[in-house]
KEMARMI-157468 format. One record per residue (C-alpha): chain; x, y, z; residue number from 1. Coordinates in steps of 0.2 Angstrom, whole numbers, plus 5000, padded with zeros to 4 digits. Layout:
BEGIN
+----+------+------+------+-----+
| ch |   c1 |   c2 |   c3 |   i |
+----+------+------+------+-----+
|  A |    X |    Y |    Z | NUM |
...
+----+------+------+------+-----+
This chain:
BEGIN
+----+------+------+------+-----+
| ch |   c1 |   c2 |   c3 |   i |
+----+------+------+------+-----+
|  A | 4503 | 4534 | 4762 |   1 |
|  A | 4494 | 4553 | 4769 |   2 |
|  A | 4487 | 4552 | 4785 |   3 |
|  A | 4467 | 4558 | 4788 |   4 |
|  A | 4466 | 4575 | 4793 |   5 |
|  A | 4472 | 4578 | 4811 |   6 |
|  A | 4456 | 4585 | 4818 |   7 |
|  A | 4446 | 4569 | 4811 |   8 |
|  A | 4459 | 4556 | 4818 |   9 |
|  A | 4461 | 4564 | 4834 |  10 |
|  A | 4442 | 4560 | 4837 |  11 |
|  A | 4445 | 4542 | 4837 |  12 |
|  A | 4466 | 4538 | 4836 |  13 |
|  A | 4464 | 4536 | 4855 |  14 |
|  A | 4453 | 4522 | 4853 |  15 |
|  A | 4469 | 4512 | 4844 |  16 |
|  A | 4481 | 4509 | 4858 |  17 |
|  A | 4466 | 4507 | 4869 |  18 |
|  A | 4459 | 4492 | 4860 |  19 |
|  A | 4476 | 4486 | 4858 |  20 |
|  A | 4478 | 4486 | 4879 |  21 |
|  A | 4460 | 4477 | 4881 |  22 |
|  A | 4467 | 4462 | 4868 |  23 |
|  A | 4483 | 4459 | 4876 |  24 |
|  A | 4475 | 4458 | 4892 |  25 |
|  A | 4460 | 4447 | 4886 |  26 |
|  A | 4471 | 4436 | 4875 |  27 |
|  A | 4482 | 4431 | 4890 |  28 |
|  A | 4467 | 4430 | 4903 |  29 |
|  A | 4469 | 4410 | 4901 |  30 |
|  A | 4485 | 4409 | 4896 |  31 |
|  A | 4493 | 4407 | 4914 |  32 |
|  A | 4502 | 4419 | 4925 |  33 |
|  A | 4518 | 4420 | 4916 |  34 |
|  A | 4509 | 4423 | 4900 |  35 |
|  A | 4498 | 4436 | 4909 |  36 |
|  A | 4511 | 4446 | 4917 |  37 |
|  A | 4520 | 4446 | 4901 |  38 |
|  A | 4504 | 4454 | 4892 |  39 |
|  A | 4501 | 4466 | 4907 |  40 |
|  A | 4517 | 4475 | 4901 |  41 |
|  A | 4510 | 4482 | 4885 |  42 |
|  A | 4490 | 4478 | 4891 |  43 |
|  A | 4487 | 4488 | 4904 |  44 |
|  A | 4501 | 4503 | 4897 |  45 |
|  A | 4492 | 4503 | 4881 |  46 |
|  A | 4475 | 4505 | 4890 |  47 |
|  A | 4479 | 4517 | 4902 |  48 |
|  A | 4487 | 4529 | 4887 |  49 |
|  A | 4471 | 4526 | 4877 |  50 |
|  A | 4460 | 4532 | 4891 |  51 |
|  A | 4471 | 4547 | 4894 |  52 |
|  A | 4474 | 4552 | 4878 |  53 |
|  A | 4455 | 4552 | 4874 |  54 |
|  A | 4452 | 4561 | 4892 |  55 |
|  A | 4466 | 4574 | 4893 |  56 |
|  A | 4470 | 4577 | 4874 |  57 |
|  A | 4488 | 4588 | 4872 |  58 |
|  A | 4496 | 4580 | 4887 |  59 |
|  A | 4512 | 4572 | 4879 |  60 |
|  A | 4514 | 4560 | 4893 |  61 |
|  A | 4502 | 4546 | 4887 |  62 |
|  A | 4509 | 4547 | 4871 |  63 |
|  A | 4527 | 4544 | 4879 |  64 |
|  A | 4519 | 4529 | 4888 |  65 |
|  A | 4508 | 4523 | 4874 |  66 |
|  A | 4521 | 4522 | 4863 |  67 |
|  A | 4534 | 4515 | 4873 |  68 |
|  A | 4522 | 4499 | 4877 |  69 |
|  A | 4515 | 4499 | 4859 |  70 |
|  A | 4535 | 4496 | 4853 |  71 |
|  A | 4538 | 4482 | 4867 |  72 |
|  A | 4520 | 4473 | 4863 |  73 |
|  A | 4528 | 4473 | 4844 |  74 |
|  A | 4542 | 4461 | 4852 |  75 |
|  A | 4531 | 4452 | 4864 |  76 |
|  A | 4519 | 4449 | 4850 |  77 |
|  A | 4529 | 4438 | 4842 |  78 |
|  A | 4535 | 4428 | 4860 |  79 |
|  A | 4519 | 4426 | 4862 |  80 |
|  A | 4516 | 4415 | 4848 |  81 |
|  A | 4522 | 4400 | 4861 |  82 |
|  A | 4504 | 4403 | 4870 |  83 |
|  A | 4493 | 4414 | 4857 |  84 |
|  A | 4497 | 4404 | 4843 |  85 |
|  A | 4504 | 4410 | 4826 |  86 |
|  A | 4489 | 4418 | 4820 |  87 |
|  A | 4485 | 4426 | 4840 |  88 |
|  A | 4505 | 4431 | 4841 |  89 |
|  A | 4504 | 4440 | 4825 |  90 |
|  A | 4488 | 4450 | 4828 |  91 |
|  A | 4493 | 4457 | 4845 |  92 |
|  A | 4509 | 4463 | 4835 |  93 |
|  A | 4499 | 4469 | 4822 |  94 |
|  A | 4489 | 4478 | 4835 |  95 |
|  A | 4503 | 4484 | 4846 |  96 |
|  A | 4512 | 4490 | 4826 |  97 |
|  A | 4495 | 4499 | 4823 |  98 |
|  A | 4494 | 4509 | 4841 |  99 |
|  A | 4514 | 4512 | 4839 | 100 |
|  A | 4508 | 4522 | 4820 | 101 |
|  A | 4492 | 4530 | 4830 | 102 |
|  A | 4501 | 4538 | 4845 | 103 |
|  A | 4511 | 4547 | 4831 | 104 |
|  A | 4499 | 4553 | 4822 | 105 |
|  A | 4491 | 4558 | 4838 | 106 |
|  A | 4507 | 4566 | 4842 | 107 |
|  A | 4506 | 4576 | 4826 | 108 |
|  A | 4489 | 4581 | 4830 | 109 |
|  A | 4494 | 4590 | 4845 | 110 |
|  A | 4509 | 4598 | 4839 | 111 |
|  A | 4510 | 4618 | 4841 | 112 |
|  A | 4517 | 4626 | 4825 | 113 |
|  A | 4533 | 4636 | 4827 | 114 |
|  A | 4534 | 4655 | 4819 | 115 |
|  A | 4546 | 4652 | 4805 | 116 |
|  A | 4546 | 4634 | 4803 | 117 |
|  A | 4537 | 4628 | 4788 | 118 |
|  A | 4521 | 4617 | 4789 | 119 |
|  A | 4524 | 4597 | 4785 | 120 |
|  A | 4514 | 4584 | 4775 | 121 |
|  A | 4507 | 4574 | 4788 | 122 |
|  A | 4510 | 4554 | 4783 | 123 |
|  A | 4510 | 4537 | 4789 | 124 |
|  A | 4529 | 4536 | 4790 | 125 |
|  A | 4531 | 4553 | 4798 | 126 |
|  A | 4519 | 4547 | 4811 | 127 |
|  A | 4531 | 4532 | 4813 | 128 |
|  A | 4547 | 4542 | 4816 | 129 |
|  A | 4538 | 4554 | 4827 | 130 |
|  A | 4534 | 4539 | 4837 | 131 |
|  A | 4549 | 4532 | 4839 | 132 |
|  A | 4554 | 4550 | 4846 | 133 |
|  A | 4541 | 4547 | 4860 | 134 |
|  A | 4545 | 4531 | 4864 | 135 |
|  A | 4562 | 4537 | 4868 | 136 |
|  A | 4556 | 4551 | 4878 | 137 |
|  A | 4545 | 4538 | 4888 | 138 |
|  A | 4562 | 4529 | 4891 | 139 |
|  A | 4571 | 4543 | 4898 | 140 |
|  A | 4556 | 4551 | 4906 | 141 |
|  A | 4555 | 4534 | 4916 | 142 |
|  A | 4573 | 4534 | 4920 | 143 |
|  A | 4570 | 4551 | 4928 | 144 |
|  A | 4558 | 4546 | 4942 | 145 |
|  A | 4574 | 4540 | 4951 | 146 |
|  A | 4576 | 4552 | 4964 | 147 |
|  A | 4593 | 4560 | 4965 | 148 |
|  A | 4604 | 4561 | 4981 | 149 |
|  A | 4597 | 4575 | 4993 | 150 |
|  A | 4607 | 4593 | 4994 | 151 |
|  A | 4610 | 4590 | 4975 | 152 |
|  A | 4599 | 4605 | 4968 | 153 |
|  A | 4604 | 4615 | 4982 | 154 |
|  A | 4623 | 4613 | 4974 | 155 |
|  A | 4613 | 4625 | 4958 | 156 |
|  A | 4609 | 4638 | 4971 | 157 |
|  A | 4626 | 4638 | 4976 | 158 |
|  A | 4632 | 4639 | 4960 | 159 |
|  A | 4623 | 4651 | 4956 | 160 |
|  A | 4629 | 4664 | 4969 | 161 |
|  A | 4648 | 4660 | 4964 | 162 |
|  A | 4646 | 4662 | 4945 | 163 |
|  A | 4639 | 4678 | 4948 | 164 |
|  A | 4651 | 4682 | 4962 | 165 |
|  A | 4664 | 4679 | 4949 | 166 |
|  A | 4655 | 4690 | 4935 | 167 |
|  A | 4651 | 4675 | 4923 | 168 |
|  A | 4633 | 4675 | 4923 | 169 |
|  A | 4635 | 4695 | 4914 | 170 |
|  A | 4652 | 4689 | 4903 | 171 |
|  A | 4649 | 4671 | 4900 | 172 |
|  A | 4663 | 4670 | 4889 | 173 |
|  A | 4675 | 4675 | 4902 | 174 |
|  A | 4672 | 4655 | 4912 | 175 |
|  A | 4681 | 4647 | 4898 | 176 |
|  A | 4701 | 4646 | 4899 | 177 |
|  A | 4711 | 4645 | 4881 | 178 |
|  A | 4718 | 4626 | 4885 | 179 |
|  A | 4737 | 4625 | 4880 | 180 |
|  A | 4739 | 4620 | 4863 | 181 |
|  A | 4739 | 4598 | 4860 | 182 |
|  A | 4756 | 4593 | 4852 | 183 |
|  A | 4758 | 4577 | 4857 | 184 |
|  A | 4745 | 4562 | 4857 | 185 |
|  A | 4745 | 4543 | 4855 | 186 |
|  A | 4739 | 4537 | 4840 | 187 |
|  A | 4734 | 4517 | 4837 | 188 |
|  A | 4726 | 4510 | 4821 | 189 |
|  A | 4711 | 4503 | 4822 | 190 |
|  A | 4694 | 4497 | 4812 | 191 |
|  A | 4676 | 4494 | 4814 | 192 |
|  A | 4665 | 4488 | 4801 | 193 |
|  A | 4676 | 4488 | 4787 | 194 |
|  A | 4682 | 4505 | 4792 | 195 |
|  A | 4700 | 4509 | 4797 | 196 |
|  A | 4702 | 4525 | 4810 | 197 |
|  A | 4715 | 4527 | 4821 | 198 |
|  A | 4712 | 4528 | 4839 | 199 |
|  A | 4719 | 4546 | 4846 | 200 |
|  A | 4721 | 4547 | 4866 | 201 |
|  A | 4728 | 4561 | 4876 | 202 |
|  A | 4728 | 4569 | 4895 | 203 |
|  A | 4713 | 4582 | 4894 | 204 |
|  A | 4721 | 4591 | 4908 | 205 |
|  A | 4704 | 4601 | 4909 | 206 |
|  A | 4702 | 4605 | 4929 | 207 |
|  A | 4686 | 4616 | 4936 | 208 |
|  A | 4687 | 4634 | 4943 | 209 |
|  A | 4695 | 4633 | 4961 | 210 |
|  A | 4681 | 4632 | 4974 | 211 |
|  A | 4669 | 4630 | 4960 | 212 |
|  A | 4652 | 4619 | 4966 | 213 |
|  A | 4652 | 4600 | 4960 | 214 |
|  A | 4671 | 4603 | 4955 | 215 |
|  A | 4679 | 4590 | 4966 | 216 |
|  A | 4664 | 4576 | 4962 | 217 |
|  A | 4668 | 4582 | 4944 | 218 |
|  A | 4687 | 4578 | 4947 | 219 |
|  A | 4683 | 4562 | 4952 | 220 |
|  A | 4677 | 4555 | 4938 | 221 |
|  A | 4694 | 4548 | 4932 | 222 |
|  A | 4688 | 4542 | 4915 | 223 |
|  A | 4686 | 4558 | 4910 | 224 |
|  A | 4705 | 4562 | 4911 | 225 |
|  A | 4707 | 4554 | 4898 | 226 |
|  A | 4701 | 4562 | 4880 | 227 |
|  A | 4699 | 4550 | 4865 | 228 |
|  A | 4693 | 4554 | 4847 | 229 |
|  A | 4692 | 4544 | 4830 | 230 |
|  A | 4704 | 4549 | 4816 | 231 |
|  A | 4700 | 4546 | 4796 | 232 |
|  A | 4714 | 4556 | 4787 | 233 |
|  A | 4721 | 4557 | 4768 | 234 |
|  A | 4741 | 4556 | 4768 | 235 |
|  A | 4739 | 4576 | 4764 | 236 |
|  A | 4737 | 4583 | 4781 | 237 |
|  A | 4733 | 4601 | 4774 | 238 |
|  A | 4718 | 4595 | 4767 | 239 |
|  A | 4703 | 4603 | 4774 | 240 |
|  A | 4696 | 4594 | 4790 | 241 |
|  A | 4679 | 4591 | 4797 | 242 |
|  A | 4675 | 4588 | 4815 | 243 |
|  A | 4661 | 4579 | 4820 | 244 |
|  A | 4654 | 4579 | 4837 | 245 |
|  A | 4643 | 4565 | 4840 | 246 |
|  A | 4624 | 4566 | 4851 | 247 |
|  A | 4619 | 4559 | 4866 | 248 |
|  A | 4622 | 4540 | 4870 | 249 |
|  A | 4635 | 4540 | 4857 | 250 |
|  A | 4652 | 4540 | 4857 | 251 |
|  A | 4658 | 4523 | 4851 | 252 |
|  A | 4666 | 4521 | 4833 | 253 |
|  A | 4655 | 4512 | 4825 | 254 |
|  A | 4640 | 4522 | 4832 | 255 |
|  A | 4649 | 4536 | 4828 | 256 |
|  A | 4656 | 4534 | 4809 | 257 |
|  A | 4639 | 4525 | 4803 | 258 |
|  A | 4628 | 4542 | 4810 | 259 |
|  A | 4638 | 4555 | 4800 | 260 |
|  A | 4641 | 4544 | 4785 | 261 |
|  A | 4660 | 4544 | 4787 | 262 |
|  A | 4665 | 4535 | 4772 | 263 |
|  A | 4656 | 4546 | 4760 | 264 |
|  A | 4664 | 4563 | 4769 | 265 |
|  A | 4682 | 4555 | 4770 | 266 |
|  A | 4682 | 4546 | 4752 | 267 |
|  A | 4670 | 4554 | 4743 | 268 |
|  A | 4671 | 4571 | 4748 | 269 |
|  A | 4689 | 4570 | 4752 | 270 |
|  A | 4689 | 4577 | 4770 | 271 |
|  A | 4701 | 4572 | 4782 | 272 |
|  A | 4688 | 4568 | 4801 | 273 |
|  A | 4691 | 4568 | 4818 | 274 |
|  A | 4676 | 4562 | 4829 | 275 |
|  A | 4679 | 4568 | 4846 | 276 |
|  A | 4672 | 4556 | 4861 | 277 |
|  A | 4662 | 4568 | 4873 | 278 |
|  A | 4665 | 4567 | 4892 | 279 |
|  A | 4655 | 4551 | 4899 | 280 |
|  A | 4652 | 4544 | 4884 | 281 |
|  A | 4659 | 4528 | 4874 | 282 |
|  A | 4676 | 4526 | 4884 | 283 |
|  A | 4676 | 4539 | 4895 | 284 |
|  A | 4659 | 4533 | 4902 | 285 |
|  A | 4656 | 4530 | 4921 | 286 |
|  A | 4640 | 4519 | 4919 | 287 |
|  A | 4632 | 4505 | 4909 | 288 |
|  A | 4625 | 4517 | 4897 | 289 |
|  A | 4636 | 4530 | 4887 | 290 |
|  A | 4633 | 4547 | 4892 | 291 |
|  A | 4627 | 4543 | 4909 | 292 |
|  A | 4626 | 4558 | 4921 | 293 |
|  A | 4629 | 4570 | 4907 | 294 |
|  A | 4610 | 4575 | 4909 | 295 |
|  A | 4605 | 4574 | 4925 | 296 |
|  A | 4599 | 4584 | 4940 | 297 |
|  A | 4617 | 4584 | 4944 | 298 |
|  A | 4616 | 4601 | 4935 | 299 |
|  A | 4633 | 4605 | 4939 | 300 |
|  A | 4639 | 4589 | 4931 | 301 |
|  A | 4632 | 4596 | 4915 | 302 |
|  A | 4642 | 4612 | 4917 | 303 |
|  A | 4657 | 4604 | 4918 | 304 |
|  A | 4653 | 4592 | 4905 | 305 |
|  A | 4653 | 4604 | 4891 | 306 |
|  A | 4666 | 4616 | 4900 | 307 |
|  A | 4677 | 4601 | 4896 | 308 |
|  A | 4669 | 4596 | 4879 | 309 |
|  A | 4674 | 4613 | 4872 | 310 |
|  A | 4691 | 4612 | 4878 | 311 |
|  A | 4697 | 4597 | 4874 | 312 |
|  A | 4690 | 4601 | 4855 | 313 |
|  A | 4699 | 4616 | 4857 | 314 |
|  A | 4715 | 4605 | 4859 | 315 |
|  A | 4712 | 4593 | 4847 | 316 |
|  A | 4708 | 4609 | 4833 | 317 |
|  A | 4726 | 4615 | 4841 | 318 |
|  A | 4734 | 4596 | 4836 | 319 |
|  A | 4725 | 4598 | 4819 | 320 |
|  A | 4735 | 4615 | 4817 | 321 |
|  A | 4750 | 4609 | 4821 | 322 |
|  A | 4751 | 4596 | 4806 | 323 |
|  A | 4747 | 4608 | 4796 | 324 |
|  A | 4727 | 4609 | 4795 | 325 |
|  A | 4722 | 4626 | 4793 | 326 |
|  A | 4703 | 4624 | 4785 | 327 |
|  A | 4693 | 4618 | 4799 | 328 |
|  A | 4675 | 4615 | 4801 | 329 |
|  A | 4661 | 4608 | 4814 | 330 |
|  A | 4649 | 4598 | 4813 | 331 |
|  A | 4637 | 4590 | 4831 | 332 |
|  A | 4620 | 4583 | 4830 | 333 |
|  A | 4608 | 4585 | 4845 | 334 |
|  A | 4620 | 4586 | 4860 | 335 |
|  A | 4634 | 4588 | 4848 | 336 |
|  A | 4625 | 4600 | 4839 | 337 |
|  A | 4625 | 4610 | 4855 | 338 |
|  A | 4643 | 4607 | 4857 | 339 |
|  A | 4647 | 4615 | 4840 | 340 |
|  A | 4636 | 4630 | 4842 | 341 |
|  A | 4644 | 4634 | 4859 | 342 |
|  A | 4662 | 4630 | 4852 | 343 |
|  A | 4657 | 4643 | 4837 | 344 |
|  A | 4657 | 4654 | 4851 | 345 |
|  A | 4674 | 4652 | 4859 | 346 |
|  A | 4685 | 4646 | 4845 | 347 |
|  A | 4692 | 4657 | 4833 | 348 |
|  A | 4696 | 4654 | 4812 | 349 |
|  A | 4684 | 4638 | 4811 | 350 |
|  A | 4678 | 4638 | 4793 | 351 |
|  A | 4661 | 4634 | 4796 | 352 |
|  A | 4647 | 4626 | 4810 | 353 |
|  A | 4634 | 4616 | 4805 | 354 |
|  A | 4624 | 4613 | 4821 | 355 |
|  A | 4611 | 4598 | 4816 | 356 |
|  A | 4594 | 4597 | 4827 | 357 |
|  A | 4603 | 4604 | 4841 | 358 |
|  A | 4599 | 4606 | 4858 | 359 |
|  A | 4600 | 4625 | 4864 | 360 |
|  A | 4591 | 4627 | 4879 | 361 |
|  A | 4591 | 4612 | 4892 | 362 |
|  A | 4580 | 4622 | 4905 | 363 |
|  A | 4568 | 4625 | 4893 | 364 |
|  A | 4569 | 4604 | 4887 | 365 |
|  A | 4569 | 4601 | 4907 | 366 |
|  A | 4552 | 4610 | 4909 | 367 |
|  A | 4545 | 4602 | 4894 | 368 |
|  A | 4550 | 4586 | 4897 | 369 |
|  A | 4552 | 4581 | 4913 | 370 |
|  A | 4539 | 4574 | 4926 | 371 |
|  A | 4528 | 4585 | 4936 | 372 |
|  A | 4534 | 4580 | 4950 | 373 |
|  A | 4552 | 4581 | 4946 | 374 |
|  A | 4549 | 4600 | 4942 | 375 |
|  A | 4540 | 4602 | 4960 | 376 |
|  A | 4556 | 4597 | 4967 | 377 |
|  A | 4567 | 4610 | 4956 | 378 |
|  A | 4555 | 4622 | 4962 | 379 |
|  A | 4555 | 4618 | 4981 | 380 |
|  A | 4573 | 4619 | 4981 | 381 |
|  A | 4572 | 4637 | 4975 | 382 |
|  A | 4580 | 4633 | 4957 | 383 |
|  A | 4566 | 4636 | 4945 | 384 |
|  A | 4566 | 4637 | 4927 | 385 |
|  A | 4573 | 4655 | 4926 | 386 |
|  A | 4585 | 4649 | 4941 | 387 |
|  A | 4592 | 4632 | 4931 | 388 |
|  A | 4595 | 4642 | 4914 | 389 |
|  A | 4606 | 4655 | 4924 | 390 |
|  A | 4615 | 4642 | 4932 | 391 |
|  A | 4618 | 4635 | 4914 | 392 |
|  A | 4624 | 4651 | 4905 | 393 |
|  A | 4643 | 4649 | 4905 | 394 |
|  A | 4640 | 4634 | 4895 | 395 |
|  A | 4625 | 4640 | 4884 | 396 |
|  A | 4627 | 4644 | 4866 | 397 |
|  A | 4611 | 4658 | 4867 | 398 |
|  A | 4623 | 4667 | 4879 | 399 |
|  A | 4637 | 4669 | 4868 | 400 |
|  A | 4641 | 4678 | 4854 | 401 |
|  A | 4647 | 4667 | 4839 | 402 |
|  A | 4665 | 4669 | 4831 | 403 |
|  A | 4660 | 4659 | 4813 | 404 |
|  A | 4654 | 4675 | 4801 | 405 |
|  A | 4637 | 4672 | 4796 | 406 |
|  A | 4639 | 4666 | 4780 | 407 |
|  A | 4645 | 4651 | 4785 | 408 |
|  A | 4634 | 4646 | 4799 | 409 |
|  A | 4621 | 4633 | 4794 | 410 |
|  A | 4609 | 4623 | 4804 | 411 |
|  A | 4596 | 4610 | 4801 | 412 |
|  A | 4581 | 4604 | 4811 | 413 |
|  A | 4566 | 4593 | 4811 | 414 |
|  A | 4548 | 4601 | 4809 | 415 |
|  A | 4541 | 4586 | 4818 | 416 |
|  A | 4554 | 4583 | 4831 | 417 |
|  A | 4549 | 4577 | 4851 | 418 |
|  A | 4566 | 4576 | 4858 | 419 |
|  A | 4575 | 4594 | 4851 | 420 |
|  A | 4558 | 4602 | 4847 | 421 |
|  A | 4558 | 4615 | 4831 | 422 |
|  A | 4558 | 4631 | 4843 | 423 |
|  A | 4574 | 4625 | 4850 | 424 |
|  A | 4582 | 4624 | 4833 | 425 |
|  A | 4573 | 4642 | 4829 | 426 |
|  A | 4580 | 4650 | 4845 | 427 |
|  A | 4598 | 4648 | 4838 | 428 |
|  A | 4594 | 4652 | 4821 | 429 |
|  A | 4588 | 4669 | 4828 | 430 |
|  A | 4602 | 4670 | 4840 | 431 |
|  A | 4615 | 4668 | 4825 | 432 |
|  A | 4605 | 4681 | 4816 | 433 |
|  A | 4595 | 4671 | 4803 | 434 |
|  A | 4609 | 4663 | 4794 | 435 |
|  A | 4606 | 4647 | 4781 | 436 |
|  A | 4594 | 4635 | 4787 | 437 |
|  A | 4587 | 4618 | 4780 | 438 |
|  A | 4570 | 4612 | 4790 | 439 |
|  A | 4567 | 4592 | 4784 | 440 |
|  A | 4548 | 4584 | 4787 | 441 |
|  A | 4556 | 4571 | 4802 | 442 |
|  A | 4558 | 4567 | 4817 | 443 |
|  A | 4573 | 4567 | 4828 | 444 |
|  A | 4581 | 4551 | 4825 | 445 |
|  A | 4577 | 4549 | 4807 | 446 |
|  A | 4588 | 4565 | 4801 | 447 |
|  A | 4600 | 4553 | 4793 | 448 |
|  A | 4587 | 4543 | 4781 | 449 |
|  A | 4584 | 4562 | 4774 | 450 |
|  A | 4591 | 4564 | 4759 | 451 |
|  A | 4589 | 4585 | 4759 | 452 |
|  A | 4599 | 4585 | 4775 | 453 |
|  A | 4614 | 4575 | 4766 | 454 |
|  A | 4613 | 4587 | 4753 | 455 |
|  A | 4612 | 4601 | 4763 | 456 |
|  A | 4626 | 4594 | 4773 | 457 |
|  A | 4638 | 4594 | 4757 | 458 |
|  A | 4632 | 4612 | 4749 | 459 |
|  A | 4636 | 4618 | 4767 | 460 |
|  A | 4653 | 4612 | 4764 | 461 |
|  A | 4654 | 4617 | 4748 | 462 |
|  A | 4651 | 4635 | 4750 | 463 |
|  A | 4664 | 4634 | 4766 | 464 |
|  A | 4678 | 4630 | 4754 | 465 |
|  A | 4680 | 4612 | 4764 | 466 |
|  A | 4675 | 4604 | 4747 | 467 |
|  A | 4678 | 4606 | 4730 | 468 |
+----+------+------+------+-----+
């Protein structure tokens, strides 16, 4: 189903979450304090987001809050059957669902076209996919409102001075030390949802530079000292290998092997596979949520995380080569796309690099997604967007020259991506001298449901000689 034209839709679309919010609050007004407390969560936020979207069109924050509240409202609508009756509960869930799609459509109406990115055919399914992105952003922004410890931003200023003194801002490649080859690792057989794999682990050996700001804190993350990877290999280790690097909040076998379609890559395409776990993720995490702390106001943790990620991945590549593997490609998604682009600028001899929906400029993303009060605090501490970009420069793909030949570089991105907007993907494409790129009409989380993405990856692997 195709949506109405965006100009006409944007005039009345903001009324949908507003009406849904009023319905939620009205339905619970005479149902007791507990029901009212439950209804107040989606109701008040939907009402506020609808009013804000109508009064201040173009501001993404009401849409993020509205989509998150609508998603919550769908679930609570079914729960509300207990006090609103079957028809009432389903009506509230349906209104919340309508508001969810409306918020996605409003977000599409506000999207600013990016040069060289193909236009998209807006539809109900695309609006739903965009609304999921907006809801995720709403959750991330809510968590970002928590204040960091005093002085943590000043650490970024110290790092800027330290990096400049070491020459790493001028020559960011020199920040990275070539790791020793990985010859021995522990392997044990494991299984998840019927997929057999080997769990590889080894001592990372990564150390921050002496005197580097944030280094002592990073050394205190004991779980990061042990590196992990999931391995699926055939009897012949000489077969081509594909390194698959996961996104933020992944790093567990079920998620990693499912998102990358491990069965298809391993059994149908005949590849040996290795899925490294990024620092602070999965068994290497130090919080309740996988990836907690990788991207935060503790800027130096982000720098060390990417530095250790590239160190560990290079050691894993040496492990593959020690066992006869010569043709090795890398494919990463989202945060893994950034890591794949970074590795492609540090490691010689890769058969191909396929960054998917890659975030490549975290200073730009911070200034796009972070709440204004957080950005004001950055500015007060002297760590504006330009300074933040410089602090991240030693681990930034856009500051490094790729070593993979242009004909074996491949990129894909979503035209309606809200977490990693198209201009991020476009920036890497330009920096990489405009290699082969595939644009799918979808959001950040919908990439794995697009057949065109799968065909693009398979063709890239064939062109690179990893698949015959």
